[in-house]
C-alpha positions as CSV (number, residue, x, y, z in Angstrom):
1,M,-13.0,2.5,7.8
2,Y,-10.0,4.7,7.0
3,G,-6.7,3.9,5.6
4,I,-3.2,5.5,5.8
5,L,-1.5,4.8,2.5
6,G,2.0,5.6,1.4
7,F,1.9,6.7,-2.2
8,L,5.0,6.0,-4.4
9,D,7.0,8.1,-6.7
10,R,5.7,8.8,-10.2
11,E,8.2,6.5,-11.9
12,T,7.2,3.6,-9.7
13,E,3.5,4.2,-10.2
14,E,4.1,4.2,-14.0
15,K,6.1,0.9,-13.7
16,I,3.3,-0.8,-11.8
17,D,0.6,0.7,-14.0
18,K,2.4,-0.6,-17.1
19,L,2.6,-4.1,-15.6
20,R,-1.1,-4.0,-14.7
21,D,-2.0,-2.7,-18.2
22,G,-0.1,-5.7,-19.7
23,M,-2.0,-8.1,-17.5
24,K,-5.3,-6.5,-18.4
25,K,-4.5,-6.7,-22.2
26,A,-3.6,-10.4,-21.7
27,G,-6.9,-11.0,-20.0
28,I,-5.3,-12.0,-16.7
29,A,-6.3,-9.2,-14.2
30,D,-7.7,-5.7,-14.0
31,Y,-6.7,-3.9,-10.8
32,G,-7.0,-0.1,-10.9
33,I,-6.2,1.1,-7.4
34,R,-3.3,3.5,-7.3
35,P,0.0,1.8,-6.4
36,H,0.7,2.2,-2.7
37,V,2.0,0.7,0.5
38,T,-0.7,0.6,3.3
39,I,0.6,1.8,6.6
40,A,-2.4,1.4,8.8
41,T,-6.2,1.2,9.0
42,H,-8.5,2.9,11.4
43,N,-12.1,1.8,12.2
44,E,-13.3,5.1,13.5
45,L,-11.7,8.6,13.4
46,E,-12.6,12.2,14.3
47,V,-11.5,13.2,10.8
48,E,-10.9,17.0,11.3
49,L,-8.9,16.4,14.5
50,F,-7.0,13.5,13.0
51,K,-6.0,15.6,9.9
52,K,-4.3,18.2,12.1
53,E,-2.5,15.5,14.1
54,M,-1.5,13.7,10.9
55,E,-0.1,16.9,9.3
56,Q,1.9,17.7,12.4
57,Y,3.2,14.1,12.7
58,F,4.3,13.9,9.0
59,M,5.4,17.5,8.3
60,N,9.1,16.8,8.9
61,Q,9.1,13.1,7.8
62,L,11.6,12.3,5.0
63,A,10.5,10.3,2.0
64,I,11.2,6.6,2.5
65,Q,13.4,4.8,0.1
66,L,12.3,1.3,-0.8
67,F,13.8,-1.7,-2.7
68,F,11.4,-4.2,-4.2
69,P,13.4,-7.4,-5.0
70,S,10.5,-9.9,-5.0
71,I,6.9,-10.7,-5.7
72,G,4.6,-12.7,-3.5
73,M,1.0,-13.6,-2.7
74,F,-1.3,-13.7,0.3
75,L,-2.8,-17.2,0.8
76,N,-6.5,-17.6,0.2
77,S,-7.0,-14.1,-1.1
78,G,-6.0,-14.2,-4.8
79,T,-3.7,-11.2,-4.1
80,L,-0.4,-10.8,-5.9
81,Y,2.0,-8.1,-4.7
82,A,5.5,-6.6,-5.1
83,A,7.4,-6.8,-1.8
84,P,9.8,-4.2,-0.5
85,T,12.6,-5.3,1.7
86,K,11.5,-4.7,5.3
87,D,14.6,-2.7,6.2
88,P,15.2,-0.6,9.4
89,N,14.0,2.7,7.8
90,L,10.7,1.2,6.6
91,T,10.2,-0.7,9.9
92,E,10.9,2.4,11.9
93,F,8.5,4.5,9.8
94,H,5.7,2.0,10.2
95,T,6.3,1.2,13.9
96,N,6.6,4.9,14.9
97,Y,3.3,5.7,13.2
98,H,1.5,2.8,15.0
99,E,3.1,3.9,18.3
100,R,2.0,7.5,17.9
101,F,-1.6,6.7,16.9
102,K,-2.1,3.5,18.9
103,G,-5.2,4.9,20.5
104,V,-7.1,4.8,17.2
105,I,-5.6,1.7,15.6
106,D,-7.0,-1.8,15.9
107,P,-4.1,-3.8,17.5
108,K,-5.4,-6.9,15.7
109,S,-5.2,-5.3,12.3
110,L,-3.2,-7.0,9.6
111,Y,-1.2,-3.8,9.4
112,A,-0.2,-3.9,13.1
113,P,3.6,-4.0,13.4
114,S,3.6,-7.7,14.6
115,Q,1.6,-8.8,11.5
116,W,2.5,-6.3,8.8
117,V,3.7,-7.6,5.5
118,P,4.7,-4.5,3.5
119,H,3.6,-4.7,-0.1
120,C,2.3,-3.0,-3.2
121,T,-0.7,-4.9,-4.6
122,I,-0.4,-5.8,-8.3
123,A,-3.7,-7.7,-8.6
124,S,-6.3,-9.0,-6.2
125,H,-9.3,-11.2,-5.9
126,L,-7.9,-13.6,-8.6
127,T,-8.9,-17.2,-9.0
128,H,-6.1,-19.7,-8.4
129,E,-5.6,-20.1,-12.2
130,R,-5.5,-16.3,-12.8
131,L,-3.1,-15.9,-9.8
132,V,-0.7,-18.4,-11.3
133,E,-0.9,-16.5,-14.7
134,A,-0.4,-13.1,-12.9
135,F,2.6,-14.4,-11.0
136,D,4.1,-15.8,-14.2
137,Y,3.4,-12.6,-16.1
138,S,4.9,-10.4,-13.3
139,A,8.0,-12.7,-13.0
140,K,8.7,-12.2,-16.8
141,H,7.9,-8.4,-16.9
142,L,9.2,-7.0,-13.6
143,E,12.8,-6.5,-12.5
144,P,13.8,-5.6,-9.0
145,F,13.3,-1.8,-8.5
146,T,13.8,1.0,-6.2
147,A,11.0,3.4,-5.1
148,R,10.1,6.1,-2.6
149,I,7.1,6.7,-0.4
150,E,6.7,10.4,-1.3
151,S,3.3,11.2,0.3
152,V,1.0,9.8,3.0
153,E,-2.7,10.0,2.5
154,L,-5.8,9.5,4.7
155,L,-8.6,7.8,2.7
156,E,-12.0,6.6,3.5
157,L,-12.3,3.0,2.4
158,V,-15.7,1.9,1.0
159,F,-16.5,-1.8,1.3
160,D,-19.0,-4.1,-0.4
161,E,-19.0,-7.1,1.9
162,D,-15.3,-7.7,2.5
163,I,-14.0,-6.1,-0.7
164,C,-12.8,-2.6,-0.9
165,T,-14.7,-1.1,-3.8
166,D,-13.7,2.6,-3.5
167,M,-11.3,4.9,-1.8
168,K,-12.2,8.6,-1.1
169,D,-9.2,10.9,-0.7
170,I,-9.5,13.0,2.5
171,F,-6.1,14.5,3.2
172,T,-2.5,14.2,1.9
173,V,0.8,15.1,3.4
174,D,3.9,15.3,1.1
175,L,7.0,13.9,2.7
176,K,10.3,15.9,2.7
177,G,13.0,15.3,0.2
178,I,10.9,14.7,-2.9
């Protein structure tokens, strides 16, 4: 499986990493995947061809401004996340990608436009008790913040059962205006 991830500006990555480090030191959660907003997943790809198409598609794309005013959780997953406002720019960025690459995207994916909940994961696979602690910790240590998606990356996602255990970088396109 492959993912298309929007990576955030350095300041935002540092903010999320600091929050995660605090939770790790408090014994609440340890989540080390680089902060990002997932745009899409692909089950199968002809990687070399897709890299060329991806580069051409994103080469004139401006960085996307985000505002994260809230935190939330996905039910029955133990996942806590920071949630950006789903404004017209973010919605258009996401929808246009899915329209352009619809032939290689699973329309039933959780990242399909009709189901997508934009988010940046703070912690995942937590027990109910740890999720409550992580939520409380985040509410106390995180203020609303602005961010930018500055690059888009194609990664190979490695799974052990239903849990993503590794991401292998394949190709990155920097967005304009960074």
